[in-house]
VEXDREN-2710 file (C-alpha; in Angstrom, 1 decimal):
% VEXDREN-2710
k/r/px/py/pz
1/MET/14.3/-62.6/-98.9
2/THR/14.4/-64.3/-95.3
3/ASP/18.3/-63.1/-95.5
4/ASP/17.6/-59.7/-96.6
5/PHE/15.1/-59.2/-93.5
6/GLY/17.4/-60.8/-90.9
7/PRO/19.9/-58.0/-90.2
8/GLN/17.2/-55.3/-90.3
9/ARG/15.1/-57.3/-87.5
10/ALA/18.3/-57.5/-85.4
11/LEU/18.9/-53.6/-85.9
12/ASP/15.3/-53.2/-85.2
13/GLU/15.3/-55.1/-81.9
14/MET/18.6/-53.2/-80.8
15/VAL/16.9/-49.7/-81.7
16/ALA/13.7/-51.2/-79.5
17/ASP/16.5/-51.9/-76.8
18/GLN/18.0/-48.6/-76.6
19/VAL/14.6/-46.8/-76.8
20/ALA/13.4/-49.0/-73.8
21/LEU/17.1/-48.3/-71.9
22/MET/16.5/-44.4/-72.7
23/THR/13.0/-44.9/-71.4
24/LEU/14.0/-46.9/-68.1
25/LEU/16.8/-44.3/-67.6
26/ALA/14.4/-41.1/-68.2
27/GLU/11.7/-42.7/-65.6
28/SER/14.6/-43.1/-62.8
29/ALA/14.1/-47.1/-63.4
30/PRO/16.4/-49.2/-60.5
31/ALA/19.6/-49.7/-62.1
32/SER/18.9/-53.4/-62.3
33/ALA/16.3/-53.0/-65.1
34/ALA/18.8/-50.8/-66.8
35/LEU/21.6/-52.8/-66.5
36/ALA/19.4/-55.7/-67.7
37/VAL/18.5/-53.9/-70.7
38/ALA/22.1/-52.8/-71.5
39/GLU/23.4/-56.3/-71.5
40/SER/20.7/-57.3/-74.2
41/ILE/22.3/-54.7/-76.0
42/ALA/25.7/-55.8/-75.2
43/ARG/25.2/-59.0/-76.3
44/ARG/24.5/-58.2/-79.9
45/VAL/27.7/-56.0/-80.1
46/SER/30.9/-58.0/-81.4
47/SER/33.4/-56.2/-79.5
48/GLU/33.7/-57.1/-75.7
49/SER/35.0/-53.4/-75.3
50/ALA/32.2/-51.6/-76.7
51/ALA/30.0/-53.8/-74.4
52/GLY/31.8/-53.2/-71.4
53/SER/31.8/-49.6/-72.4
54/LEU/28.0/-49.5/-72.8
55/ARG/27.2/-51.0/-69.5
56/GLN/29.8/-48.1/-67.8
57/GLN/28.1/-45.5/-69.4
58/THR/24.8/-46.8/-68.6
59/LEU/25.0/-46.6/-64.8
60/ARG/27.0/-43.4/-65.0
61/VAL/24.0/-42.1/-67.1
62/LYS/21.9/-43.4/-64.3
63/ASP/23.9/-42.3/-61.6
64/LEU/24.0/-38.4/-63.0
65/LEU/20.1/-38.6/-63.6
66/ASP/19.7/-40.0/-60.0
67/ARG/22.1/-36.9/-58.2
68/ARG/20.3/-34.4/-60.4
69/ALA/16.6/-36.1/-59.7
70/ARG/17.8/-36.3/-55.9
71/ARG/19.1/-32.3/-56.2
72/ASP/15.8/-31.7/-57.5
73/ARG/13.9/-33.2/-54.6
74/ASP/16.8/-31.7/-51.8
75/LEU/16.5/-28.3/-53.8
76/SER/12.2/-28.3/-53.4
77/ALA/12.7/-29.9/-49.9
78/LEU/14.6/-26.8/-49.3
79/PHE/12.4/-24.2/-50.6
80/ASP/9.7/-26.0/-48.7
81/THR/11.5/-25.5/-45.5
82/ALA/12.5/-22.1/-46.6
83/LYS/8.8/-21.3/-47.0
84/ASP/7.8/-23.0/-43.5
85/LEU/10.3/-21.2/-41.7
86/ALA/9.2/-17.8/-43.1
87/SER/5.8/-18.5/-41.4
88/LEU/7.5/-19.3/-38.1
89/LYS/8.1/-16.6/-35.4
90/ASP/8.9/-18.3/-32.2
91/LEU/12.5/-19.6/-32.2
92/THR/11.7/-22.9/-30.7
93/ALA/9.3/-23.5/-33.5
94/ILE/12.0/-22.7/-36.0
95/LEU/14.5/-24.7/-34.5
96/THR/12.0/-28.0/-34.3
97/SER/11.2/-27.6/-37.9
98/ILE/14.6/-27.5/-39.0
99/ALA/15.5/-30.9/-36.8
100/VAL/12.4/-32.4/-38.4
101/ARG/13.7/-31.8/-42.0
102/CYS/16.8/-32.8/-41.3
103/ARG/16.0/-36.4/-40.2
104/GLU/13.4/-36.6/-43.6
105/LEU/16.1/-35.3/-45.9
106/LEU/19.0/-37.2/-44.4
107/GLY/16.9/-40.3/-43.5
108/THR/18.8/-40.5/-39.9
109/ASP/17.5/-41.7/-36.7
110/LEU/17.5/-38.4/-35.0
111/ALA/18.6/-34.8/-35.5
112/TYR/19.3/-32.3/-32.7
113/LEU/20.4/-28.2/-32.5
114/SER/22.5/-26.9/-30.1
115/LEU/22.9/-22.9/-29.6
116/LEU/26.1/-21.3/-28.0
117/ASP/25.8/-19.7/-24.9
118/GLU/26.8/-15.8/-24.1
119/SER/29.9/-16.8/-22.3
120/GLY/31.1/-18.6/-25.7
121/THR/32.3/-21.5/-23.8
122/GLU/29.1/-24.0/-24.1
123/THR/26.7/-25.1/-26.2
124/SER/23.5/-26.2/-24.9
125/ILE/20.9/-28.6/-26.7
126/ARG/17.5/-26.8/-27.6
127/VAL/15.9/-28.9/-29.7
128/THR/15.7/-32.5/-30.6
129/ASP/13.9/-35.2/-33.0
130/GLY/14.0/-39.0/-32.9
131/THR/15.4/-39.4/-29.0
132/VAL/14.5/-41.9/-27.1
133/SER/16.2/-40.9/-24.0
134/GLN/15.9/-37.9/-21.5
135/LEU/19.6/-37.3/-21.3
136/LEU/20.4/-35.9/-24.7
137/ARG/17.5/-33.3/-24.2
138/HIS/18.9/-29.9/-22.9
139/LEU/22.5/-31.6/-22.6
140/ARG/25.3/-28.8/-22.5
141/LEU/28.3/-29.1/-24.2
142/PRO/31.5/-28.0/-23.6
143/ILE/32.4/-26.5/-26.7
144/ASP/35.9/-28.4/-27.2
145/ILE/34.1/-31.8/-26.8
146/GLY/33.3/-34.0/-29.6
147/VAL/32.1/-33.4/-32.9
148/GLY/30.6/-30.1/-31.7
149/GLY/34.3/-29.3/-30.3
150/LEU/35.8/-29.7/-34.0
151/VAL/32.8/-27.9/-35.6
152/ALA/33.3/-25.1/-33.5
153/ARG/37.2/-24.9/-33.8
154/THR/37.2/-25.1/-37.6
155/GLY/33.9/-23.5/-38.6
156/MET/33.4/-26.5/-41.1
157/SER/31.2/-29.7/-41.1
158/HIS/32.7/-32.7/-39.5
159/GLN/31.7/-36.4/-38.6
160/SER/32.1/-40.0/-37.0
161/SER/30.9/-43.0/-38.5
162/ASP/31.5/-44.7/-34.9
163/TYR/31.4/-41.6/-32.3
164/LEU/32.0/-43.7/-29.1
165/ARG/35.3/-45.3/-30.8
166/ASP/36.5/-42.3/-32.4
167/ASP/39.6/-41.4/-30.9
168/ARG/40.1/-38.3/-33.0
169/ILE/37.6/-36.6/-30.7
170/SER/37.8/-35.2/-27.3
171/HIS/35.7/-37.2/-24.9
172/ASN/33.5/-36.2/-22.0
173/ALA/31.8/-38.7/-20.0
174/ASP/28.2/-36.7/-20.0
175/VAL/28.5/-36.5/-23.2
176/ASP/29.2/-39.9/-24.0
177/ALA/26.8/-41.4/-21.4
178/ALA/24.2/-39.5/-23.5
179/VAL/25.4/-40.7/-26.6
180/ALA/25.3/-44.1/-25.4
181/ALA/22.0/-43.9/-23.9
182/GLU/20.3/-42.9/-27.5
183/GLY/22.6/-45.8/-29.4
184/ILE/24.3/-43.3/-31.7
185/LYS/26.9/-44.8/-33.8
186/ALA/27.3/-41.9/-36.5
187/ILE/27.4/-38.4/-36.2
188/LEU/27.6/-35.1/-38.8
189/GLY/27.7/-31.5/-37.3
190/VAL/27.4/-28.7/-39.7
191/PRO/28.2/-24.9/-38.1
192/LEU/25.1/-22.3/-37.4
193/LYS/26.6/-19.2/-38.5
194/VAL/25.2/-15.6/-38.5
195/SER/27.4/-12.6/-40.1
196/GLY/30.4/-15.1/-40.3
197/LYS/29.9/-15.8/-36.3
198/LEU/29.0/-19.2/-35.3
199/ILE/26.2/-19.3/-32.7
200/GLY/25.5/-23.1/-32.8
201/ILE/25.7/-26.7/-34.4
202/LEU/23.1/-28.8/-36.4
203/PHE/23.7/-32.4/-35.8
204/ALA/22.5/-35.7/-37.9
205/SER/22.9/-38.9/-36.2
206/HIS/22.3/-42.4/-36.9
207/ARG/22.0/-45.6/-34.5
208/SER/24.4/-48.2/-37.0
209/GLN/27.6/-46.7/-38.7
210/ARG/27.2/-44.7/-41.3
211/THR/29.5/-42.4/-43.5
212/PHE/27.5/-39.5/-44.7
213/ALA/28.2/-38.2/-48.6
214/ALA/29.0/-35.0/-49.9
215/ASP/25.7/-34.3/-50.9
216/GLU/24.3/-35.5/-47.7
217/VAL/26.6/-32.8/-45.8
218/GLU/25.7/-30.1/-48.5
219/MET/22.1/-30.7/-47.5
220/LEU/22.7/-30.5/-43.9
221/SER/25.1/-27.5/-44.5
222/SER/22.2/-25.7/-46.5
223/LEU/19.6/-26.3/-43.9
224/ALA/22.1/-24.8/-41.2
225/THR/22.3/-21.7/-43.6
226/LEU/18.1/-21.9/-43.6
227/ALA/18.1/-22.3/-39.9
228/ALA/20.9/-19.5/-38.8
229/LEU/18.8/-17.1/-41.3
230/ALA/15.6/-18.0/-39.7
231/ILE/17.4/-17.8/-36.2
232/GLU/18.8/-14.4/-37.1
233/LYS/15.1/-13.1/-38.6
234/THR/13.9/-14.1/-35.2
235/GLN/16.6/-12.1/-33.3
236/LEU/16.1/-9.0/-35.7
237/LEU/12.4/-9.6/-34.7
238/ASP/13.0/-10.0/-30.9
239/GLN/15.2/-6.7/-31.1
240/SER/12.8/-4.9/-33.1
241/HIS/9.9/-5.9/-30.5
242/GLU/12.3/-4.8/-27.9
243/ALA/12.9/-1.5/-29.1
244/LEU/9.2/-0.8/-29.8
245/ALA/8.2/-2.0/-26.4
246/GLU/10.7/0.5/-25.0
247/ILE/9.5/3.1/-27.4
248/GLU/6.0/2.3/-26.6
249/SER/7.1/2.4/-22.6
250/ALA/9.0/5.5/-22.9
251/HIS/5.9/6.8/-24.7
252/ALA/3.8/5.7/-21.8
253/ALA/5.9/7.2/-19.5
254/THR/6.2/10.5/-21.2
255/ILE/2.6/10.6/-21.1
256/GLU/2.2/9.5/-17.7
257/ARG/4.8/12.0/-16.8
258/GLN/2.6/14.9/-18.6
259/ALA/-0.4/13.3/-17.0
260/ALA/1.2/13.7/-13.9
261/ILE/2.5/17.6/-14.3
262/ASP/-0.7/18.5/-15.6
263/ARG/-2.5/16.9/-12.1
264/ALA/0.2/18.6/-10.0
265/ALA/-0.4/22.0/-12.0
266/ALA/-4.0/21.8/-11.7
267/ALA/-3.7/20.6/-8.0
268/HIS/-1.3/23.9/-7.6
269/GLU/-4.2/26.0/-9.0
270/LEU/-6.9/24.7/-6.9
271/PHE/-4.6/25.1/-3.6
272/THR/-3.9/28.5/-4.7
273/ALA/-7.5/29.5/-5.4
274/ILE/-8.2/28.2/-1.6
275/ILE/-5.5/30.7/-0.6
276/PHE/-6.8/33.6/-2.4
277/ARG/-10.4/33.4/-1.5
278/GLY/-9.9/32.5/2.1
279/GLY/-11.2/29.0/1.9
280/GLY/-10.8/26.7/4.8
281/LEU/-9.6/23.1/5.6
282/GLU/-12.8/21.3/4.2
283/GLU/-12.8/22.9/0.7
284/LEU/-8.7/21.9/1.0
285/THR/-9.5/18.6/1.7
286/ALA/-12.3/18.5/-1.1
287/ALA/-10.0/19.9/-3.8
288/LEU/-7.6/17.1/-2.7
289/TYR/-9.8/14.5/-2.7
290/ASP/-10.7/15.4/-6.6
291/VAL/-7.2/15.4/-7.8
292/LEU/-5.9/12.2/-6.1
293/GLU/-9.4/10.5/-4.8
294/ILE/-7.8/9.1/-1.8
295/PRO/-9.9/9.6/1.5
296/ALA/-7.9/11.8/3.8
297/VAL/-8.2/13.6/7.3
298/ILE/-6.8/16.9/8.9
299/LEU/-5.8/16.2/12.1
300/ASP/-4.7/19.3/15.1
301/ALA/-1.6/19.1/17.2
302/ASP/-3.6/17.0/19.5
303/GLY/-4.8/14.7/17.0
304/GLY/-8.6/16.1/17.0
305/LEU/-10.5/15.9/13.7
306/LEU/-10.6/19.3/11.7
307/ALA/-11.6/17.9/8.2
308/SER/-12.1/14.8/6.2
309/VAL/-13.2/13.4/2.9
310/GLY/-14.0/10.3/0.7
311/PHE/-15.5/8.6/4.0
312/PRO/-18.8/7.1/4.3
313/GLN/-19.1/8.1/8.3
314/ARG/-16.8/10.0/10.6
315/PRO/-13.5/8.1/10.3
316/GLU/-12.4/6.0/13.3
317/ASN/-9.0/4.6/14.5
318/LEU/-7.2/7.9/13.4
319/PRO/-3.4/8.0/13.5
320/ARG/-1.7/9.5/15.9
321/VAL/0.4/13.3/15.1
322/PRO/4.0/12.5/15.3
323/SER/5.7/14.7/17.6
324/ARG/8.1/17.3/16.1
325/ASP/12.1/16.7/16.2
326/PRO/13.4/20.1/16.1
327/GLU/16.7/18.4/14.4
328/ALA/15.1/16.5/11.9
329/GLY/14.7/19.4/9.5
330/THR/12.1/19.0/6.8
331/PRO/9.1/17.0/7.7
332/GLN/9.0/13.9/5.9
333/ALA/5.8/11.5/5.7
334/ASP/5.6/8.3/7.7
335/ARG/3.3/5.2/7.2
336/GLU/1.1/3.9/10.4
337/GLY/-0.8/1.2/9.0
338/GLU/-3.0/1.8/5.9
339/TRP/-2.3/5.7/6.7
340/THR/0.2/8.0/5.0
341/VAL/1.0/10.9/7.5
342/ILE/2.5/13.9/6.6
343/PRO/3.1/16.9/9.2
344/ILE/1.8/20.2/9.1
345/ASP/4.3/22.5/10.4
346/ALA/4.7/26.3/11.1
347/VAL/8.2/28.0/11.8
348/HIS/8.7/26.2/15.1
349/ASP/5.6/24.6/15.9
350/ARG/3.6/21.2/14.5
351/LEU/0.3/22.4/13.8
352/GLY/-1.1/18.9/12.9
353/ALA/-1.0/16.2/10.1
354/LEU/-2.5/15.3/6.7
355/ALA/-3.5/11.7/6.7
356/LEU/-4.1/9.6/3.2
357/SER/-6.0/6.7/3.8
358/HIS/-4.2/4.3/1.2
359/PRO/-3.2/0.7/1.0
360/ALA/0.0/1.2/-0.4
361/PRO/2.4/4.0/-0.1
362/LEU/1.7/7.2/-2.2
363/SER/3.4/7.5/-5.8
364/ASP/6.1/9.9/-6.0
365/VAL/3.6/12.6/-7.8
366/ASN/0.7/12.0/-5.4
367/GLY/3.3/12.3/-2.7
368/ARG/4.2/15.9/-3.8
369/ILE/0.7/16.7/-4.1
370/ALA/-0.1/15.3/-0.8
371/ALA/2.8/17.5/0.4
372/ARG/1.7/20.5/-1.5
373/ALA/-1.5/20.4/0.3
374/ALA/0.1/19.9/3.7
375/THR/2.0/23.4/3.1
376/VAL/-1.4/24.9/2.1
377/ALA/-3.0/23.6/5.2
378/ALA/-0.4/24.9/7.6
379/LEU/-1.0/28.2/5.9
380/LEU/-4.6/28.0/6.8
381/LEU/-4.2/26.6/10.0
382/PHE/-1.5/29.3/10.9
383/TRP/-3.8/31.7/9.7
384/ARG/-6.6/30.6/11.9
385/ARG/-4.2/30.5/14.7
386/SER/-3.2/34.2/14.3
387/GLU/-7.0/35.0/14.0
388/ALA/-8.2/33.0/16.8
389/GLU/-5.2/34.3/19.0
390/THR/-5.8/37.7/18.3
391/SER/-9.4/37.3/18.7
392/ASP/-8.9/35.4/21.8
393/ARG/-6.8/38.4/23.4
394/ASP/-9.3/40.7/22.5
395/ARG/-12.2/38.5/23.9
396/SER/-10.2/37.6/27.0
397/ALA/-9.3/41.0/27.7
398/PHE/-13.3/42.2/27.7
399/LEU/-14.0/38.7/29.6
400/ILE/-11.2/39.7/32.3
401/ASP/-13.0/43.0/32.9
402/VAL/-16.4/41.4/33.3
403/VAL/-15.3/38.9/36.0
404/SER/-12.8/41.2/37.9
405/ARG/-15.0/44.4/37.7
406/PRO/-16.8/44.9/41.3
407/ALA/-20.2/43.5/42.3
408/GLY/-22.8/45.9/40.9
409/VAL/-20.4/47.9/38.6
410/LYS/-21.6/48.3/34.6
411/PRO/-19.1/48.5/32.2
412/ALA/-19.3/52.3/30.9
413/CYS/-20.8/50.6/27.3
414/LEU/-21.0/47.4/25.9
415/PRO/-18.4/45.9/23.6
416/SER/-20.9/45.2/20.5
417/GLY/-18.8/47.4/18.7
418/ALA/-15.4/46.1/19.6
419/PHE/-16.7/42.5/18.6
420/PRO/-19.0/42.9/15.5
421/ASN/-19.3/39.5/15.0
422/LEU/-20.0/38.7/18.6
423/PRO/-24.0/38.3/19.6
424/ASP/-24.9/40.6/22.3
425/GLY/-28.0/39.3/23.0
426/GLY/-29.7/36.0/23.7
427/ASP/-28.5/33.5/26.1
428/TRP/-24.9/33.2/27.0
429/ARG/-23.5/30.3/28.9
430/VAL/-20.9/30.3/31.6
431/TYR/-18.7/27.6/32.8
432/ALA/-16.4/28.1/35.9
433/ILE/-13.7/25.2/35.2
434/ARG/-11.3/23.5/37.4
435/SER/-9.3/20.3/36.0
436/GLU/-5.9/18.8/36.5
437/ALA/-5.4/19.1/32.5
438/PRO/-3.5/22.5/31.3
439/ASP/-5.2/24.6/29.4
440/ARG/-3.5/23.9/26.0
441/ARG/-4.7/20.4/26.4
442/LEU/-8.4/21.0/27.7
443/LEU/-9.4/24.0/25.5
444/PRO/-9.0/22.5/22.0
445/VAL/-11.3/19.5/23.5
446/LEU/-13.9/22.2/24.9
447/ARG/-14.2/24.0/21.9
448/ARG/-14.6/21.1/19.8
449/ARG/-17.8/19.9/22.4
450/LEU/-19.1/23.3/22.6
451/GLY/-19.8/23.2/18.7
452/SER/-20.0/27.2/19.4
453/GLN/-17.7/29.7/16.8
454/HIS/-18.4/32.6/19.7
455/VAL/-16.1/31.4/22.7
456/MET/-14.6/33.6/25.2
457/HIS/-12.2/32.3/27.7
458/VAL/-9.8/33.2/30.7
459/ARG/-7.7/32.3/33.3
460/TYR/-8.9/34.0/36.5
461/ALA/-8.1/32.6/39.8
462/ASP/-7.9/29.3/40.0
463/GLU/-10.8/28.6/37.6
464/LEU/-11.0/28.3/33.4
465/VAL/-13.8/31.0/33.0
466/VAL/-15.9/30.0/29.5
467/ALA/-18.4/32.0/28.0
468/PHE/-20.2/31.2/24.6
469/TRP/-23.2/31.6/22.7
470/SER/-25.0/28.7/20.9
471/LEU/-28.3/28.7/19.1
472/GLY/-28.8/25.4/20.1
473/PRO/-29.1/23.7/23.5
474/GLY/-25.6/22.4/23.9
475/LEU/-24.1/20.2/26.3
476/SER/-25.2/20.9/30.1
477/ALA/-22.0/21.1/32.6
478/ALA/-23.3/17.8/34.0
479/ASP/-22.9/16.1/31.0
480/LEU/-19.7/17.8/29.6
481/ALA/-17.8/17.3/32.9
482/PRO/-17.5/13.4/33.0
483/ARG/-16.8/13.4/28.7
484/LEU/-14.0/15.9/29.1
485/ALA/-12.5/14.0/32.2
486/ALA/-12.7/10.5/30.3
487/GLU/-11.1/12.2/27.0
488/LEU/-8.5/13.9/29.0
489/GLU/-8.1/11.2/31.6
490/ALA/-8.1/13.8/34.6
491/ASP/-10.1/15.3/36.9
492/VAL/-12.7/18.1/35.3
493/THR/-15.3/19.8/37.3
494/ILE/-17.6/22.0/35.8
495/GLY/-20.1/24.9/37.5
496/GLU/-22.7/26.3/35.0
497/ALA/-24.9/29.5/34.9
498/THR/-26.8/31.4/31.9
499/SER/-26.9/35.0/31.4
500/THR/-30.4/35.9/29.6
501/THR/-29.4/39.4/28.9
502/GLY/-26.8/38.4/26.8
503/LEU/-23.1/40.1/27.2
504/ALA/-24.9/42.3/30.2
505/GLY/-25.5/39.5/32.4
506/LEU/-21.9/37.6/32.2
507/ARG/-20.9/38.9/35.8
508/ASP/-23.8/37.7/37.6
509/ALA/-23.7/34.6/35.6
510/TYR/-19.7/34.1/36.4
511/GLU/-20.4/34.4/39.9
512/GLU/-23.2/32.1/40.2
513/ALA/-21.1/29.4/37.9
514/SER/-18.4/29.9/40.3
515/MET/-20.2/29.6/43.2
516/CYS/-21.7/26.1/42.0
517/LEU/-17.8/25.1/41.3
518/LYS/-17.1/25.8/44.7
519/VAL/-20.2/23.5/46.2
520/LEU/-19.3/20.6/43.8
521/HIS/-15.8/20.7/45.3
522/ALA/-16.8/21.5/48.8
523/LEU/-18.9/18.0/48.4
524/GLY/-16.4/16.5/47.0
525/ARG/-18.4/15.9/43.6
526/GLN/-15.2/15.8/41.1
527/ARG/-15.6/15.2/37.6
528/THR/-19.1/16.4/37.5
529/GLY/-20.6/19.4/36.6
530/ALA/-24.3/21.2/37.8
531/ASN/-25.9/24.5/37.5
532/ARG/-27.5/25.9/40.6
533/ALA/-31.1/23.9/39.8
534/ARG/-28.9/20.6/40.0
535/LEU/-27.6/21.3/43.3
536/GLY/-30.7/20.7/45.1
537/VAL/-31.0/21.7/48.3
538/ALA/-27.3/23.6/48.3
539/GLY/-28.7/25.4/45.4
540/LEU/-31.4/26.6/47.0
541/LEU/-29.1/27.9/50.1
542/LEU/-26.9/29.7/47.6
543/SER/-29.8/32.0/46.1
544/ASP/-31.2/32.7/49.5
545/SER/-30.0/36.1/51.0
546/ARG/-30.4/35.3/55.2
547/ASP/-27.5/35.2/56.7
548/LEU/-26.2/31.5/56.4
549/ILE/-23.5/32.0/59.3
550/SER/-25.9/33.1/61.6
551/PHE/-28.4/30.3/60.9
552/VAL/-25.6/27.8/61.6
553/THR/-24.8/29.6/64.9
554/ASP/-28.3/29.5/66.2
555/HIS/-28.8/25.7/66.0
556/LEU/-25.5/24.3/66.0
557/GLY/-23.2/26.7/67.5
558/PRO/-23.1/24.9/70.9
559/VAL/-21.7/21.7/69.1
560/LEU/-19.1/23.7/67.1
561/GLU/-17.9/25.8/69.8
562/TYR/-17.4/22.6/72.0
563/ASP/-15.3/21.0/69.3
564/ARG/-13.2/24.1/68.8
565/ARG/-12.7/24.3/72.2
566/ARG/-11.8/20.6/73.2
567/GLY/-10.8/19.3/69.7
568/THR/-13.5/17.0/70.0
569/ASP/-15.8/15.5/66.9
570/LEU/-18.9/15.9/68.0
571/THR/-20.2/17.5/64.7
572/ILE/-18.6/14.8/62.6
573/THR/-20.6/12.5/65.4
574/LEU/-24.0/14.3/64.6
575/ALA/-23.4/14.3/61.0
576/ALA/-22.7/10.7/60.7
577/TYR/-25.7/9.8/63.1
578/PHE/-27.9/11.4/60.5
579/ARG/-26.4/9.8/57.7
580/THR/-27.1/6.8/59.2
581/ASN/-30.6/7.1/59.9
582/ARG/-29.9/7.8/63.4
583/SER/-28.5/3.8/63.9
584/VAL/-25.7/3.8/66.6
585/ASN/-24.2/0.6/65.7
586/GLU/-24.3/2.0/62.1
587/THR/-22.7/5.4/63.3
588/ALA/-20.3/3.5/65.1
589/GLN/-19.3/1.5/62.0
590/ASP/-19.0/4.6/59.9
591/LEU/-16.3/6.6/62.3
592/ARG/-14.7/3.2/63.1
593/VAL/-15.2/3.6/66.6
594/HIS/-17.1/1.6/69.4
595/PRO/-20.9/1.7/69.8
596/ASN/-20.4/2.9/73.5
597/THR/-18.1/5.8/72.3
598/VAL/-21.1/7.0/69.8
599/THR/-23.7/6.7/73.0
600/GLN/-21.2/9.0/75.2
601/ARG/-21.0/11.4/72.8
602/LEU/-24.8/11.4/71.6
603/ALA/-24.9/12.1/75.5
604/ARG/-22.9/15.1/75.2
605/ILE/-24.8/16.4/72.7
606/ASP/-27.8/16.0/74.6
607/HIS/-26.3/18.3/77.5
608/LEU/-25.3/21.0/75.0
609/LEU/-28.5/21.2/72.6
610/GLY/-31.1/20.1/75.1
611/PRO/-32.7/16.8/74.8
612/ASP/-35.5/17.8/72.4
613/TRP/-33.0/18.0/69.2
614/ARG/-34.1/14.5/68.0
615/ASP/-37.6/15.9/67.7
616/ALA/-38.3/15.9/63.7
617/THR/-38.6/19.7/63.6
618/THR/-35.2/20.4/65.2
619/ALA/-33.7/17.4/63.3
620/LEU/-34.0/19.1/60.2
621/ASP/-33.1/22.4/61.5
622/LEU/-29.7/20.8/62.6
623/GLN/-29.2/18.6/59.4
624/LEU/-29.5/21.8/57.2
625/SER/-27.2/23.6/59.6
626/LEU/-24.8/20.6/58.9
627/LEU/-25.1/21.1/55.4
628/ILE/-24.9/24.7/55.2
629/HIS/-21.5/24.5/57.7
630/THR/-20.1/22.1/55.5
631/LEU/-20.9/24.5/52.3
632/VAL/-19.8/27.5/54.3
633/GLU/-16.0/25.9/55.1
634/GLY/-15.8/24.7/51.6
635/LEU/-16.6/28.0/50.0
636/ASP/-14.6/29.7/52.7
637/MET/-17.6/31.8/53.5
638/GLY/-16.7/32.0/57.6
END
């Protein structure tokens, strides 16, 4: 019985060892464990060749199963990598993910990836993983240097087990320094291709000598393929985004252009309507502000403010109106500080300027709209000037008839029918003006100061005669003259009178205003203005009908005659004597003569007028005679 069961037991043990061997192989146990079981089985085999074959086949099966398991892991890793890359949109993130997976799958010390530049002569390292030195990061690699050069030239993978000692490779000092700093020995490089075109190189490196197996090269090539696809996808996405952005930009530009066209059309309609309904400059600036929402002013040719809009109060520091250059052609907008200034021109004249207050230059569309507004302003100003010139000619003709008509002669009829918009009754004020400033400068400033639409003016003799009607009191000549003088920087003297009987009393009012002006000049009071009441005694004398020359002759005649015959200055001495409160010394200082000379002259006056001329009553008559004499000579009434 024992002998019968012996072979069976041996067979059972062998079967058990075979099952154990297959189990170890199935579970990917270490090769040493599988070989130990195979040795146990081989000892039971009588033939040595069969035992060797068993050992060899066991290792072969073990290697085959290990490679299949590794391929499964690699495929799983590649699948996971593909999923990860699909979820990434940023190119740097994609490249970094590739470098990390390369190290994980190949078990290398570091990995890095370079991309070809636009010139095709260099690659630059874009991402690294596992580096310890800064030299390798962002290193630029010539396309003909190192392992990467071999990959670029052949389009296939290449490797070196000891890079710095590899004479098959073209070396470069910068690249070798970076490799040495990292301690790299083994390098494997595979190409990144998109549509068959090289775009970069993927590297796996080790800090000890190493030969990369075929399946490792294949794995890195598969990673490179995934990387190339991800890069291509990202580039396509970027191109799509760029195209979409261009489309959106073009669409926005089209919408903006259409909006600009609509705004320009709306502005054109507004401006045209203003022209047809006879609107004014204030209405034009309001319409311009509605369209552009930019504060604006319209200035006359001398820089005076005609209209404004968009300012909380009257604007200050207005820009100057540029002078017109006949050779310049079409006027162009210009910048002056925060102002954009657009000239307003008629055919041969500069009528003024449109100025817009804006920190930056106007856009093309806004500039065209503003230029259109300036053209409309030119039409309005030209029509206004034409109407004003026609009205001024008619009114000037009437006024010259009034002031040149002999005293006491009445017109055949009042001109109210000829001037339906001109008030006939009420108070008309008349100014007689002398100024160093020309009328073309004086009149615009004067009109602006008067604030009246009913103004007539004419140049008569050496005076500018201005008659105007106003509901309010307006500025008196005393207030107006110094203001005009300051603004024009020239002497302005104004005589003033009022006609309380409307147009019918203009002649008398003119004579009174003209006389007041002459008195002011006779007294040397330039840059002032006055009516008869403000002239004091001089005004009172002007209103008196007595024979002023006879009054002077009665009281001062002997002294005047003595001066006339002898060429002396007794009259001047007498005036200075009264002016200095009868002080001989002060009179001498005033006349710049010796006090003895004054004493001698006063003695001569005693002889001519009698000793009682110093009495209070006689002295007053003498002072009045001196004043009248000054006025008579200044007014040329002698």
